[in-house]
Structures are given as C-alpha cells and as structure tokens.
KOLPAMAR-743536 format. One line per 2 residues: their letters; for each residue x, y, z of C-alpha. Coordinates in Angstrom, 1 decimal, decimal comma, padded with zeros to 4 digits. Layout:
N
a> X Y Z; ... .
//
This chain:
627
mw> -052,4 060,4 000,1; -049,2 061,2 -000,6 .
li> -046,1 062,3 002,3; -047,0 066,3 001,5 .
ek> -051,0 066,2 001,6; -049,9 064,3 005,0 .
vk> -048,0 066,9 006,5; -050,5 069,3 004,9 .
nn> -053,3 067,8 007,4; -051,2 067,3 010,2 .
ef> -051,3 063,5 010,0; -049,5 062,3 013,1 .
wp> -047,9 058,4 013,3; -046,5 057,1 016,5 .
ev> -042,7 056,3 017,3; -041,4 053,4 014,5 .
yt> -038,8 051,8 016,5; -038,9 048,5 015,0 .
yp> -039,4 047,3 011,3; -040,9 044,9 010,7 .
tt> -043,6 045,3 013,2; -045,1 042,7 015,6 .
ra> -048,2 042,6 013,4; -046,1 041,1 010,5 .
ye> -045,3 038,1 013,2; -046,5 034,8 012,9 .
pl> -046,6 031,4 014,7; -043,4 029,7 014,4 .
nn> -042,9 026,2 013,3; -039,9 024,0 014,7 .
fs> -038,4 027,2 015,9; -034,5 026,6 016,4 .
lk> -031,6 029,3 017,6; -029,8 027,6 014,6 .
kv> -031,8 029,4 012,3; -031,2 032,9 013,4 .
kf> -028,0 035,0 012,0; -026,4 037,2 015,1 .
sq> -024,4 039,8 014,8; -021,0 040,0 016,4 .
di> -021,7 042,8 019,1; -025,0 042,1 020,4 .
nl> -027,5 043,9 023,2; -029,4 041,9 025,7 .
ya> -032,3 042,6 027,8; -034,5 041,5 030,3 .
hi> -038,6 042,5 030,3; -039,8 042,6 033,5 .
pf> -043,8 043,3 033,4; -044,5 044,1 037,0 .
ck> -046,4 047,5 038,2; -048,0 049,4 041,0 .
qi> -050,4 050,6 038,6; -052,0 050,8 034,9 .
ca> -051,4 053,8 033,0; -053,8 054,9 030,7 .
yc> -051,7 055,0 027,7; -049,8 051,8 028,2 .
gy> -050,2 049,1 025,8; -047,5 047,1 026,4 .
lk> -047,3 043,5 028,4; -047,8 044,4 032,1 .
ii> -049,8 043,0 035,7; -050,2 044,4 038,9 .
dn> -049,1 041,5 041,2; -047,3 042,0 044,3 .
sp> -046,4 038,7 045,4; -042,9 038,1 046,2 .
im> -043,3 034,4 044,8; -044,6 035,1 041,5 .
ke> -041,4 038,0 041,3; -039,0 035,2 042,3 .
ty> -040,7 032,7 040,0; -040,5 034,9 037,2 .
vt> -036,7 035,9 037,3; -035,6 032,4 038,2 .
ci> -037,1 031,6 034,6; -035,3 034,4 033,0 .
lk> -032,4 033,3 034,8; -033,2 030,0 033,1 .
ei> -033,9 031,6 029,9; -030,4 033,5 029,5 .
em> -028,9 030,4 030,2; -030,6 028,6 027,2 .
yk> -028,7 031,4 025,2; -025,2 030,4 027,0 .
di> -023,6 029,5 023,8; -024,6 032,6 021,8 .
ik> -024,1 034,9 024,8; -021,0 033,5 025,8 .
tk> -019,0 034,0 022,0; -020,3 037,7 021,6 .
ti> -019,3 041,5 022,5; -022,6 042,4 024,5 .
kt> -022,4 046,2 023,9; -025,1 046,8 026,5 .
lh> -028,0 045,4 029,2; -031,2 046,8 029,4 .
iw> -033,6 045,6 032,5; -036,7 047,5 031,6 .
wg> -040,5 047,4 030,5; -043,1 047,6 033,2 .
tp> -041,3 048,8 036,7; -038,0 046,4 037,2 .
sl> -037,3 049,2 040,0; -040,1 047,4 041,9 .
ls> -037,2 044,5 042,3; -034,9 044,7 044,9 .
pe> -031,6 045,2 044,4; -030,7 041,7 045,1 .
ii> -032,8 040,3 042,3; -031,5 042,9 039,8 .
kk> -028,2 041,8 040,5; -029,0 038,2 039,8 .
ii> -030,0 038,9 036,3; -026,5 041,1 035,8 .
tk> -024,2 038,2 037,7; -025,7 035,6 035,3 .
vh> -025,3 037,5 032,2; -021,7 038,1 033,7 .
ti> -020,8 035,0 034,7; -021,4 033,4 031,2 .
np> -019,5 036,5 029,5; -017,0 037,5 032,0 .
nl> -016,1 040,6 030,0; -019,6 042,3 030,3 .
fk> -018,4 044,9 032,7; -015,6 045,9 030,0 .
ta> -017,8 045,9 026,7; -021,0 047,0 027,8 .
le> -021,1 050,7 028,1; -024,7 050,5 028,9 .
is> -026,2 048,7 031,8; -029,7 050,2 032,3 .
le> -032,5 050,0 034,8; -035,9 051,6 033,9 .
as> -037,8 052,9 037,2; -040,9 054,8 037,9 .
pe> -040,1 058,2 040,3; -042,2 056,8 043,5 .
tv> -039,8 053,8 043,9; -036,5 056,1 043,8 .
ey> -034,9 055,7 047,5; -031,4 056,9 047,5 .
kr> -029,9 053,2 049,8; -032,0 051,3 047,4 .
fl> -030,5 052,9 044,2; -027,1 053,3 045,5 .
ay> -027,4 049,3 045,7; -028,2 049,1 042,1 .
kk> -025,3 050,8 040,9; -023,2 048,9 043,3 .
ag> -024,5 046,2 041,0; -023,7 047,3 037,7 .
in> -026,2 049,6 036,8; -024,6 053,0 035,2 .
rv> -027,9 054,2 033,6; -031,4 054,9 035,1 .
si> -034,4 056,1 033,0; -037,3 057,3 034,5 .
gi> -040,7 057,9 033,2; -041,7 061,4 034,3 .
qs> -044,4 061,7 031,6; -045,4 065,2 032,8 .
ld> -044,6 067,9 035,6; -048,2 068,8 036,1 .
dn> -050,2 066,9 038,9; -053,3 067,2 037,2 .
ei> -052,0 065,2 034,0; -050,5 062,6 036,1 .
tl> -053,5 062,1 038,1; -055,5 061,6 034,8 .
cg> -052,6 058,9 033,0; -053,8 056,9 036,6 .
rk> -050,0 057,7 037,6; -048,6 058,7 041,0 .
nt> -045,4 060,4 040,4; -046,4 064,0 041,8 .
vq> -044,4 066,8 040,7; -042,8 066,9 044,1 .
vs> -041,8 062,9 044,0; -040,6 063,2 040,2 .
tk> -038,2 066,2 041,1; -036,9 064,2 043,9 .
ai> -036,0 061,2 042,2; -034,1 063,1 039,4 .
kt> -032,2 064,8 042,6; -031,6 061,5 044,1 .
lq> -030,2 059,7 040,8; -027,7 062,8 040,1 .
ki> -026,7 062,7 043,9; -025,8 058,8 043,5 .
gf> -024,2 059,8 040,3; -025,1 057,0 037,4 .
kn> -023,6 058,1 034,6; -027,0 058,7 032,5 .
vv> -030,0 060,0 034,0; -032,8 059,5 031,8 .
vd> -036,1 061,4 032,1; -039,5 060,3 029,6 .
lm> -041,4 063,4 028,8; -045,2 062,6 027,0 .
ig> -046,6 065,1 024,3; -050,4 064,8 023,9 .
iq> -051,8 063,0 027,1; -055,3 063,5 028,4 .
wq> -056,0 067,3 029,0; -052,3 068,3 028,5 .
tv> -052,1 071,6 026,4; -049,4 073,2 025,0 .
ts> -048,9 075,8 027,7; -049,0 073,1 030,0 .
ft> -046,1 070,7 027,6; -043,9 074,1 028,0 .
ks> -043,9 074,6 031,4; -043,3 070,9 032,0 .
vq> -040,0 071,3 029,7; -039,0 074,6 031,3 .
kl> -039,1 072,8 034,4; -037,3 069,7 033,5 .
ak> -034,5 071,6 031,5; -033,4 073,2 034,7 .
lq> -033,1 069,8 036,7; -030,4 069,2 033,9 .
ad> -031,0 065,2 033,6; -028,4 063,8 031,3 .
ti> -031,1 063,0 028,7; -034,5 063,8 028,1 .
el> -036,8 062,0 026,0; -039,8 063,2 024,5 .
ya> -042,6 061,0 023,4; -045,6 062,0 021,6 .
lg> -048,5 059,9 022,8; -049,2 057,0 020,2 .
mm> -052,6 055,5 020,2; -052,7 051,8 021,4 .
pn> -056,2 049,5 020,6; -055,7 047,9 024,1 .
tr> -055,4 050,9 026,2; -058,2 052,8 028,4 .
iv> -057,4 056,2 026,6; -058,1 055,2 022,7 .
yq> -061,6 055,8 023,3; -061,3 059,2 025,3 .
ke> -059,7 060,8 022,2; -061,8 064,1 023,2 .
tl> -059,5 064,7 025,8; -056,5 064,4 024,0 .
mn> -054,2 067,1 022,2; -054,4 067,9 018,3 .
nk> -052,0 066,7 015,8; -051,2 070,3 015,1 .
dv> -050,6 071,3 018,6; -048,5 068,0 019,0 .
ya> -046,0 069,0 016,2; -045,7 072,8 018,0 .
cy> -044,8 071,1 021,1; -041,7 069,1 019,4 .
di> -040,7 072,7 018,2; -041,3 073,9 021,8 .
gr> -039,3 071,3 023,3; -036,4 071,4 020,5 .
ki> -036,2 075,4 021,5; -036,1 075,0 025,3 .
ll> -033,9 072,7 025,3; -031,2 073,7 022,7 .
ka> -031,3 077,2 024,9; -030,3 074,8 028,0 .
wy> -027,3 073,5 026,2; -028,6 069,8 025,5 .
iq> -027,5 068,5 022,0; -030,4 066,8 020,1 .
dc> -029,4 063,2 019,1; -032,3 062,2 017,3 .
hn> -036,0 063,6 016,3; -037,1 063,0 019,9 .
ry> -034,0 062,6 022,6; -031,6 065,6 023,9 .
al> -028,6 064,9 025,8; -026,2 066,9 027,8 .
pk> -022,2 066,8 026,1; -020,9 063,7 026,8 .
tw> -023,2 061,9 027,9; -024,3 058,6 026,4 .
wf> -028,0 058,8 025,3; -029,8 055,8 024,3 .
lq> -027,0 053,4 023,2; -029,1 050,0 022,7 .
ed> -031,8 052,1 020,5; -028,9 053,4 018,6 .
yn> -027,2 049,9 018,1; -030,6 048,2 016,8 .
fe> -030,6 050,8 014,2; -027,3 050,0 013,1 .
dm> -028,5 046,4 012,6; -026,8 044,7 015,8 .
st> -029,1 042,1 017,2; -030,5 042,3 020,3 .
ig> -031,6 039,3 022,7; -034,6 039,6 024,6 .
fg> -035,6 037,9 027,8; -038,9 037,2 029,3 .
aw> -042,9 037,3 028,6; -043,4 039,4 025,4 .
sr> -039,4 040,1 025,1; -038,7 040,4 021,3 .
ty> -035,1 039,4 019,8; -033,3 041,1 016,7 .
gi> -031,5 038,6 014,9; -030,0 039,6 011,2 .
nm> -032,3 037,6 009,0; -035,6 037,4 011,6 .
yy> -037,5 038,9 014,4; -039,6 037,2 017,2 .
rn> -041,5 037,6 020,0; -041,7 035,2 023,7 .
ny> -045,2 034,4 024,5; -047,6 036,9 024,0 .
yn> -051,4 036,7 024,4; -053,1 039,6 023,8 .
nv> -054,5 041,5 026,4; -054,6 038,6 029,0 .
hy> -050,8 039,3 030,3; -050,9 037,2 033,2 .
ka> -052,0 034,2 031,0; -049,0 035,0 028,9 .
it> -046,4 035,5 031,7; -047,9 032,0 033,3 .
ey> -047,5 030,7 029,8; -043,5 031,7 029,7 .
ia> -043,1 030,3 033,2; -044,5 026,9 032,2 .
di> -042,5 026,8 029,2; -039,2 027,6 031,0 .
qa> -039,7 025,3 033,6; -040,3 022,5 031,1 .
ni> -037,0 023,4 029,1; -039,2 024,7 026,0 .
lp> -037,4 028,0 024,5; -040,6 030,4 024,7 .
ak> -040,2 032,0 021,1; -043,9 032,0 019,6 .
tg> -044,2 034,3 016,9; -041,7 036,0 014,5 .
vi> -041,3 036,8 010,6; -038,1 036,2 008,5 .
is> -036,7 039,3 007,1; -036,6 039,4 003,1 .
ke> -034,2 041,3 001,5; -037,2 043,9 000,1 .
ek> -037,8 044,4 004,0; -034,4 044,7 005,0 .
mr> -034,1 047,7 002,6; -036,9 049,3 003,8 .
qy> -036,0 048,9 007,5; -032,1 050,3 006,7 .
ai> -034,0 053,6 005,5; -036,7 053,5 008,0 .
yn> -033,6 053,1 010,5; -031,3 055,5 009,3 .
ie> -033,4 058,7 007,5; -032,1 060,7 009,8 .
hl> -028,6 060,3 008,7; -028,9 058,5 005,2 .
dt> -025,4 057,5 003,2; -026,5 056,8 000,1 .
ti> -023,5 054,8 -000,8; -023,6 052,6 002,1 .
fk> -027,4 051,8 000,9; -026,4 050,9 -002,6 .
kk> -023,6 048,8 -001,5; -025,9 047,0 000,9 .
fg> -028,6 046,4 -001,6; -027,5 047,4 -005,1 .
se> -030,2 050,0 -005,6; -029,8 053,5 -005,5 .
fk> -032,0 055,2 -002,6; -032,9 058,3 -004,7 .
kk> -034,4 055,8 -007,7; -035,9 053,0 -005,1 .
fa> -037,6 055,6 -003,2; -037,8 058,1 -005,7 .
ki> -041,4 059,5 -005,0; -040,6 060,0 -000,9 .
yq> -036,9 061,7 -001,9; -038,9 064,0 -004,4 .
el> -041,4 064,9 -001,4; -038,9 065,2 001,2 .
kk> -037,1 067,8 -001,2; -040,1 069,7 -002,0 .
ln> -040,8 069,5 001,8; -037,7 071,1 002,3 .
fi> -037,2 068,4 005,3; -033,7 067,8 004,1 .
te> -030,1 068,8 003,6; -028,1 067,2 001,7 .
ek> -024,0 067,1 001,2; -022,3 064,1 -001,3 .
nk> -023,6 061,3 -000,6; -025,3 061,8 003,0 .
it> -029,1 062,9 003,1; -030,0 064,5 006,5 .
ln> -033,2 065,2 008,0; -033,4 069,3 009,0 .
aq> -035,0 070,5 011,8; -038,4 070,2 010,4 .
gl> -038,1 066,8 009,5; -037,3 065,4 012,4 .
ny> -040,6 066,4 013,6; -042,0 064,5 011,1 .
rd> -039,3 061,4 011,2; -042,0 059,1 012,4 .
li> -044,8 059,9 009,3; -041,6 059,9 007,0 .
ak> -040,6 056,1 008,4; -044,3 055,2 007,8 .
qf> -044,0 056,0 003,7; -041,1 052,9 003,6 .
fs> -043,8 050,4 005,3; -044,4 047,9 002,6 .
pk> -047,6 047,5 001,2; -048,4 044,4 003,7 .
im> -046,8 045,4 006,6; -049,3 048,7 006,2 .
kw> -052,1 046,7 005,5; -051,6 045,3 009,1 .
er> -050,5 048,6 010,7; -053,9 050,2 009,3 .
ay> -055,9 047,3 010,9; -054,2 047,8 014,1 .
ry> -054,2 051,4 014,6; -057,8 052,3 012,7 .
si> -059,9 049,4 013,7; -063,5 049,7 014,8 .
ni> -064,4 046,8 017,7; -067,7 046,2 019,5 .
ii> -068,1 043,9 022,0; -071,8 042,9 023,0 .
fg> -072,2 041,6 026,5; -075,5 040,1 028,1 .
fs> -076,3 037,1 030,5; -077,8 034,1 028,2 .
ws> -081,3 035,1 026,6; -080,1 038,9 026,4 .
gk> -080,6 039,0 022,9; -076,6 039,8 022,6 .
sv> -076,4 037,6 019,5; -079,0 039,3 017,4 .
it> -078,1 042,7 018,3; -074,4 041,8 017,3 .
na> -075,8 040,5 013,7; -077,8 043,6 013,2 .
vg> -075,2 046,0 014,6; -072,4 043,8 012,0 .
kk> -074,7 043,9 009,3; -075,4 047,6 009,5 .
yn> -071,6 049,2 009,6; -070,3 046,0 007,4 .
lk> -068,1 044,5 010,7; -067,5 041,1 010,5 .
iv> -069,4 039,2 013,0; -067,7 036,6 015,5 .
hp> -069,8 034,6 018,1; -067,5 033,0 020,5 .
sg> -069,9 030,3 021,4; -069,8 029,0 017,5 .
vl> -065,7 028,9 017,8; -066,4 026,9 020,9 .
rn> -068,5 024,7 019,7; -066,5 023,5 016,8 .
lc> -063,8 022,8 019,3; -065,7 021,0 021,6 .
en> -067,2 018,8 018,8; -063,5 018,7 016,9 .
kp> -064,6 020,3 014,0; -063,0 022,8 011,6 .
id> -063,4 026,8 012,2; -064,2 029,0 009,7 .
in> -064,0 032,3 011,8; -065,9 034,1 008,9 .
kt> -069,2 031,8 009,6; -069,4 031,5 013,3 .
ey> -073,2 030,8 013,8; -075,1 031,3 016,9 .
nt> -076,5 028,1 018,1; -079,9 029,0 019,7 .
gf> -081,4 025,8 021,8; -077,8 024,3 021,8 .
we> -076,4 026,2 024,8; -079,3 024,7 027,0 .
sk> -079,5 021,0 025,7; -078,3 018,1 027,8 .
kw> -075,0 017,7 025,7; -074,3 021,4 026,8 .
vk> -074,8 020,3 030,2; -072,3 017,4 029,6 .
lf> -069,6 019,6 027,6; -069,9 022,6 030,6 .
nk> -069,4 019,9 033,4; -065,8 018,7 031,3 .
rl> -065,0 021,9 030,6; -065,1 022,6 034,7 .
kd> -063,0 020,0 035,3; -060,4 020,1 032,6 .
ee> -057,1 021,6 033,6; -057,1 024,0 030,5 .
pl> -060,9 024,2 028,8; -061,2 024,7 025,4 .
di> -062,7 028,3 025,9; -059,1 029,3 026,4 .
qa> -058,2 028,5 022,7; -061,8 030,1 021,6 .
tk> -060,9 033,4 023,4; -057,5 033,1 021,7 .
iv> -058,9 033,1 018,3; -061,8 035,7 019,0 .
in> -059,0 038,1 020,3; -056,9 037,4 017,5 .
el> -059,8 038,4 015,2; -060,4 041,7 017,4 .
hk> -056,7 042,4 016,5; -057,2 042,4 012,9 .
gn> -060,1 045,2 013,3; -063,5 046,0 012,4 .
vv> -064,9 043,3 014,4; -068,4 042,7 016,5 .
vd> -068,8 040,1 019,2; -070,9 039,1 021,6 .
sr> -069,3 037,7 024,6; -069,3 037,3 028,3 .
dl> -065,4 037,1 029,3; -063,9 039,9 026,7 .
pr> -065,2 043,1 028,3; -062,7 042,0 031,1 .
lt> -059,6 040,6 029,3; -059,5 043,2 026,7 .
nn> -059,9 046,9 025,9; -059,9 046,5 022,4 .
gi> -063,3 047,6 021,9; -066,2 049,6 022,7 .
ki> -067,9 047,3 025,6; -071,9 047,6 025,3 .
yl> -073,7 045,5 028,2; -077,6 044,3 027,4 .
ka> -079,1 044,7 030,8; -082,2 041,8 031,1 .
dm> -084,1 040,7 034,2; -083,4 036,7 034,8 .
kv> -087,0 036,6 035,0; -087,7 038,4 031,6 .
ra> -084,8 035,8 030,1; -087,1 033,1 031,2 .
qr> -089,7 033,8 029,8; -088,5 034,3 026,6 .
va> -086,3 030,8 026,8; -089,7 029,4 027,5 .
kr> -091,5 030,7 024,5; -088,9 029,9 021,7 .
sn> -087,7 026,5 023,4; -091,2 025,2 024,2 .
is> -090,4 024,5 027,9; -092,4 025,5 031,1 .
ya> -091,1 028,8 033,0; -089,6 026,8 035,8 .
qs> -087,4 024,7 033,6; -086,2 027,8 031,6 .
mk> -085,5 029,4 035,1; -083,8 026,3 036,2 .
il> -081,6 026,2 033,3; -080,7 030,1 033,6 .
km> -079,7 029,9 036,9; -077,7 026,6 036,4 .
ky> -076,0 028,5 033,3; -075,2 031,8 035,8 .
dk> -073,8 030,0 038,1; -071,4 027,5 036,1 .
tr> -070,0 030,0 034,0; -069,4 032,8 036,5 .
el> -067,3 029,8 038,1; -065,7 029,1 034,7 .
fq> -064,5 032,0 034,0; -063,3 032,7 038,1 .
kl> -061,3 029,3 037,1; -059,6 030,5 034,2 .
yn> -059,1 034,4 034,3; -059,9 035,1 037,9 .
id> -062,6 037,8 037,1; -066,1 037,9 038,3 .
it> -068,2 038,3 035,4; -071,0 039,7 037,4 .
kn> -069,3 042,7 038,7; -066,9 045,4 037,7 .
re> -069,4 047,4 035,2; -067,4 050,4 034,9 .
vf> -065,8 048,7 032,5; -068,7 048,9 029,8 .
dy> -069,6 052,3 027,5; -073,0 051,7 027,5 .
il> -075,6 049,6 029,6; -078,9 049,4 028,3 .
et> -082,1 048,3 029,8; -083,6 046,0 027,9 .
dn> -086,6 044,3 029,9; -089,3 046,4 028,2 .
lt> -087,5 046,7 024,7; -088,1 045,3 021,3 .
ek> -085,1 043,7 019,5; -085,7 046,5 017,1 .
ev> -085,8 048,9 019,4; -082,8 047,6 021,2 .
sk> -081,3 047,7 018,0; -082,0 050,9 017,6 .
kv> -080,6 052,3 020,8; -077,7 050,7 020,6 .
cd> -076,8 052,3 016,5; -078,2 055,8 018,1 .
fl> -075,8 055,7 021,0; -072,8 054,0 018,5 .
ek> -073,6 057,0 016,1; -073,8 060,0 018,4 .
ty> -070,3 058,6 020,7; -068,1 057,8 017,9 .
pe> -068,0 059,6 014,7; -066,6 056,7 012,6 .
fk> -070,0 055,0 013,0; -071,6 058,1 011,2 .
n> -073,2 057,7 007,7 .
//
C-alpha cells in the first residue's frame, strides 16, 4: 500500500525519533569505543528509570522502587560510566545535557547536581557550550524550593508530562497529576525562572475525545508554557493499553487533533517548530532532538540508554519487560568495570541515506542530500516524492522541499515510507504482532492447548520447558522445535535439576526466559509459561485453572502411578516452582490473577472443550483471530 492509500485510510504511525530503530539492534561482540565515530559537538543524557507509578501507555524501561540505596547505587554507576567516557567527553564540545526518562525529579537536587558536576569536572566548558541542561519531571513532584535547587545546580530547562488537563483521563492513564496539580506545577516553574518550561500533552489516550483534547489545549495555551509538545499515542506492545483499543481515539480524530492544536497554539502566539512542537518566540525548544537530527552524536548513560554515533547506534543493558533485571545487570557491569553496551547496529551507507531523509523531511535540502550521498533525492525516492506532490503535502523553492501544515500532520507516516524493507519487516512484527501466553500449573493442559491454538491460528509454538531442558542438558536449542516434555518434569532427573536450579545464583531459567521473551518480541507466538504472565505485557494472557486433585488424577492415569504419588509430586512442584520464581523475579505465581485476560475453569472439561472455549474467547474478543 502506497502513501496516498494510507493517508486516505487514515493510517497512523507513532513518532519516528530514531532510525534505524532498536528492533534492528543485534548483540555486540568484542565491542570497543574505538569502533565508534563521534562528532566534535556532542549531546549527553542520563537515563533515570525510577517512577512512582506505571502509566498505562508507557513501554519504556522503568521500575517502581523507593529504596534510597537502589537510587544511590544506580546514580553512582552512572557517574562511573561517565568516567568510562572521560577521554571522549573531555575533547568534545557539549551542546546539551539531559537527565530524563522515568521520573528524574524523584532524585534529590544534591544527586542531580552530582551528575552535572561530574560532567563539568571532565569538561570545564560545560556551562559555556551547553545551551540546554534539562531535567524531566512529573507535575506532582514540582515544589518551589526543590526546583529552585535544581536551577542552582545548573538546570535551565524542565520538561513535565502533563498529558491531559482532564482529571478523568489522567486517572485512566494511571497518573496522579490532576488539573490543579499540573497548573500549579507550570506556574511554579515559571516563577522560579527556568529558561524553558516544556509541557507534553498527549493525543489519543484512553477515552479522550476531540472535544476533551481541545479543552486541554485551550487551558494549556492560557498558561503560556515556553514549549508545548503534542504527542499522539503510539501503541507499544508491552503496555497495558495495547489490549484496550476500544477505549482509544480513532486515527481520523487523532489527525483532527493535530489541526486543532495548531490552530489554538498559533492563535496564542506560539511558533510551530516541527510537526508536534510549538514554542513561544525566543525560547530554545528541544535542542537535543534537533541536534540528533543534524547527525550530532549523543552519548547515553544508564540502563537502556542509547548512544548515537556517526557510524553506529548502540544500547546499554535492556531486558525486555523485566526492567528490574536490566537495571541490576547494568549495575553489575559497571561495578565490574565492564562497558554496558549490549546491542547495536552498524549504519550502512544506504541506511544513512534513509536516516537523513527521515530526520530532515520537514525541511530537506536536495543539494546537501546529493553532496552527502551522490544521489538525486527526487530520483532515489521518486515514488515518495511524487506522492507528496499529489497529496499537496509539500512546498518547493529552488533546492528546498518543505512539508506544509497538512504534510506535518502526517510527518511520521511519511517518515515510515523511507524505512528499508529490512527495518520495516522488524517494525511490522513489533507493531502488529499477536502473542498468546497460556498459564496453568502442572498438568492443567496448557501445553496441549498451546499446540492446538498455535496450529489453528498459524502462530509459532514455543514451549519454555523444552528450551530450559536443552539448556540444562547442554543441548543446542532450535526455537522452532521446543517439544513439551510429558513425563520428564515428574522424573527423578527433573528433581535433581530443580534442586540445582534453586541453589544456583543465576539459574538457567533466566536465560530460557530471555530466549522466549525474544521470540515474543518478534511476534505471532503462542507460549505456555508460568512466569511470563507476570513478567511481560506483550501478549494475551489466558489462565487454565484446574484443581490440584483433578491434575493429580491426570498424572496418575497418564504416568501409571498411584494417586498418592502424583499428589506428592504436584505439591512438591508447586512449592519448589513458587520458591524459584520468588527468588528469581520476586513474583508470586499463585497471586495477582488480574494480569489475566481470560480465566477458564477446566476441571469438568475435555481437552477439545477447553480448546473450543479458548478459541471462542479469542475470536469474540480480538478481531485479529476471526476468519
């Protein structure tokens, strides 16, 4: 489908702020900073993953941890990682320094000052060259004395995620910043005198309407924050909101909100800086993103942080959805003096050319494009260029191609058109995937139903028990052939393996879980698992509930042992499995049933009846499974 058809169908694509996307990143072998080319001017940022609540739409790395020790340990590691880059930082010109992601304003001004001071000690010109030293905050953390201290520490830009000025919408997002709290926060930051007070407003969150969004923008415009950013909700697979699509605004209304926001903000004397950002005259907007788009290098510190070099992009420790594990692994690496870069991508000339088009499509100079890549933009991307003209999305003046107001509305959808086939394949799997996680205790029938569902809907079938067994026995893993092991997990050999797993400091279960989560990340997978329902939101979760007595009868019949023996085995497995997952992930697999989308009582049902009920649920609830 070409761009014209996509626009006609109101297709939406979330904001494209980096390319190649992280889906293209692969494990780094023998990584060294000497392999990375950095520009002379650089951006720096620190990822602070601590939050007070998990927002329904947020898929970024974060944890709820109020432990001062954890925060202190993590920041100490960031300071040490900055030191690891000392030889690079001291020779460069630092243009921006951001402390963001999560809720950095949960850290005290003294801790934030430590990060700024560390950079300043290595590069004494920091305050002369960095126009933007920014802190991300949530409205409810804004207090006059606290933020005045941040300003004295060197912060000159504060970005707060308001998201909505409608209390009902805020509550549904899982947030606590009421209209009163958000309004007070903005006024407090303005009173302190930060050079740039930035406010984020979202389009398309749960139960938001065009009318309610309009009211939020009108209220915000009157408050005259220096910069206002309008972010349309991008569905991330590992979020709660992904399975609540019926509560979300349709794409046509999302695009209408872009128009409404522009009209209101321009009338309030704001200047449209890019497709989703508006600023009052003489403010600095969002320099770090602007500089990234100009191919200025960015170095990130902390778990999950990304570094953008000229020739490659890479990312620190990231464990999809098991965020606490990623953070502890990051800490362990830094404490062991190991550079924490784990995955990345070398950017080919072809991808560099596509990257340039994506980053500069709002204002593209065809002369510069040809000078950089030796190709004519209008010929290299002839189809896209012709469609932009037919849609009347661009204006042209000599060698300049500029997106007009309508074109800016569709900037991200247009950017997607420049993705290479390789990157687009990974993005489709990530954005449009269907995953099912079937949970149940031993002999609940979860493996049999997993096979039945996988075959019916043509999904990849993955049995974590098969992956784990191969790891335990040092056998190669074929993810396409993870047979479920009837009988093995009740054998004496299993008991021996289980006792070993309980004693091991880092059992092979963690490695097996990583392998399976990686498959979920690719999409279109059905998996039977006891830990994943509480470790990831990337899937439809089904609980096959069966009484232990019923399950014991099944074991006795199929394994040809007594009922007493089977009951003893099941009780032991239940206790040991619960103990293991408590140790590994600090989760209790017997509790928190609200994580499941469907709970089915199976005691009096045959396998065929269970399979039918599960399929009926999927087809009734999720249109993707129909036909």
